[in-house]
N, C-alpha and C positions, 0 to 999 in steps of 0.2 A: 787032537784036535778034531772040534765037534763040526757038523754039517755049518751051523753059521759061522764059526771063523770061515771054513771056506768061500764060502758066499762071499765075505766083507774083504774078503782077499782078491777075489776074483770081481769083484764091483769093480764101478767108476774109479775107484783108487788107481786099481790095474790096467787103468786105459781103454777099459771097456765101452760098447754104448753106453748111453744113457737112459734115461725112457720114453726121449724123443727118438730115438734112434743116432743121436749124434753122435759124437767120438769122444771121449771126455780127456780134458783137456790136465794134463801131467802136470802134479804139485811145481813142482821145480820149475815150468815155465811161466805157469802162473806168478810167483812170485817175482821171476825175471821181469815180466810186461810190468808187473807193479813198480819198477826200479825204473824202468825207460819210461814211463809215462809222463811228462812234461809236467812239472808245476809251478806256478805262477800264481805270486801273491800280488796282492792289492800298491804294495811299496815299489816293488820292480815294473810295474805298467806306470807310474806314475813317471818314475827314472827313467824310462825309456820315451814317452813322448815329450819332455821335456828336454833329453837330449834329440829330438828329431825336432822340436823349435828353434834351438839352439843352432844345430846344421843348417836351417831353411833363416834363417836372421843371418849366420856368416855369410850364407851363401847372396842373399839379397845384397849387405853391405858392400862385398869382392866387387860383385855388378854395379853398383851405384859409383865407386870408386874408380873404375875403370871408364865408365862414360863421364867423368866428370874431371880426370886427368885427360886435359885437351893435349896436350903435348908429349904424349907417353908414347906418341907414333913415330912424333919427329926428330927427322936425321939431325944430326952433329951439329953440321952447317947451319941448317936453318935454327936449331937453339944458340946459334953463338948469333947468328943476324938479329935474333929477335931479343937476347940481351944487351947487343951496343946499342939497337932502335931504345930501348925502355931507360940504357944508361943516357942517348943524349936528351932525351924527355926531360927525365929527372933533371938532370944538369942544367934546363932551360928554365924547368918551373920554376929551383933556386934561385938561378939568377933572376927570374922575374920577382920572385919573393922578396929577394936580397931591393930590389930596384923599389919596389912598394914599400918597405920599409924607408929607402932614406927622401922617399916623398912626404911620407906619413913625418919622418920627422921636420922636415922639411915647412910641411904646413904646422906642423904644433910651433916648431919656434916662429916662426911666421903671424900665426894666432895670438902667443905669448908676445911677441913684439906690438903688437897691434895693441890689444886689452892691456900694456902696460904702457903704450903712447898716448892711450885715451885715456886712462887713470892719471897718466901727470897733465894730458889737457886741462881733463877738469880740478885736476887740484890747480894749477894754473891757475887759473880762471877764476876759481872761489880766491886763492889769495889776492888775485889784481882785484876782486870786487872791495874784501876786505880794506887793504889797503890803499885802495880809491886809484889804482892804475889804470882800471878800467873802466868805458862808459857802461850804464845798466839800463835795464828797461824792466816793468814787471807791473804790476797792481800796486797799488800802492796812495797816494794822497799830494794834496797840495793844501798848504798850509798861508795865509798870508797875513802878516800882522802890521797890521797900522798904527804910526804912532804921531794923529797931528800935534799932541803935545812936548811931544822927547822926552816922554818920562819913560821910556822903555834902555834898561841898560844892561850892559855887558853878562850881569849875571841871569836877566831874564831868558835871553837868546841861547844861552850856555842849560837852564832849565828846560828851555824847551826842546835842543837836542838831547839830553839826558831824557826826559820822559818818551820820547819819540824810538830811543835805542831802548828803552827797560818796556817800551810797549811792542819789539820783535821787528822795528826796523833794519831792514839791512842796508841799505844803500841811503845817501842822506846828502842833500847838497843845501845849501845856503845861500841864495841869491848865484855869484858864479864860482861861490869856492865847495870844492868837495870836500868832505866831513874826513876825518881821519879820527885814529884812535887817541891820538894826539891834539887835536883842534883845540883852542882855545878862543875866548875872547876876551875882548881889552876897549875901556872906555877910555877915548882921546879929544882930545879940542877938539878936530871936525866930524865923530863920530864912533861909531864902533868898528872896530877891527876884528875881525877873524882870520886867523893862522897870517897875521901883516895884512889883508887889501882891506880896506875900507869898504864895508857896506852902508849901503843909504835904504831909507824907509820909503815905500814899506817894505820890510823885511818879507823875502817871500823862502820856504822851507818846502824842499822837494823828498819825501821818503817812501822807499818801496817798500812794500808788504803785505799784509792783511788790514787792508782798507778799516773794516769792519773795527779788531780790534785796536788800533792805535786813535781813530777816531771816538771811543769809548774812554780807555784810557786818557787821553787829554781833556775829556769833558767833565769827569766827572768831577761831584761837588770838592770845593775847595784844590781842589786841579790844575792847571797852566792855566786855562783860558780864564779862570776865574782872578787869577794873580795878576795875569797881566789886561787885563779889565780894569782891576783893580788901580794902573798906572796911569788909567785913560786910553791905553790900548785899543783898537779893538781887529778882532780876531775870526778869519772866514775860514773855514774848513771842509774842502771839495775833496770827496775821494772819488778815485778813477780809474778805470779798468788799466788803463793804462800809464805809466808815466816814466818819459824819459828823463835819465842823468846824463848829462853830455860832457859834465865837466870833470877832470880828474889831477889827480897829485903829480908830482915831478918822483921820481923810482928815487 
């Protein structure tokens, strides 16, 4: 063995002081220290941070639950009393609901009954007007037919009635006779009869409806007025804002 080899054996590898005068660390110790030194990766850091946050959230949730649980520390007898009170209140509320539902049903029945009654009244009034069993009033006209020469016949008065109906007259009265769907005129030895009642000139028609429409229809060229004038009669038509028909027919 040469002198250089002796120096390598006696150098730092054998635990002798290094150039700075400090004792050299044996090779075995250096390897053991490397194994014991903690090694932390980024994934481990992220996992640790996530665990920390999760733990914090669990603690917060537990504390919140404890604050919101009002009856957590109540005694059993207190809880029984609270439940009993809540049950009584619930039953009272259910009773109030049932009462309100009954009241609602009664009001609905009353409303339906009132509506049905009103509709029945309106229908009865309409039928009464059409049948002539009820008096009526409204805008319309008064038509007076003077017949100094006696040339007006039953057919002329029937034409007058039909013309008024065609012009929209809803209610018609001839002298004291309420016109109906079966009203008829007959010539007799003493004059013209309407539904058996004797009429006397001047013949007076009262008609409820649109005054302008009826007046226009009666005065059309070649219409009723012109025809009556051809018999020697004179026709006077007066539109009115209110016409009262008081004659009624027997039911």
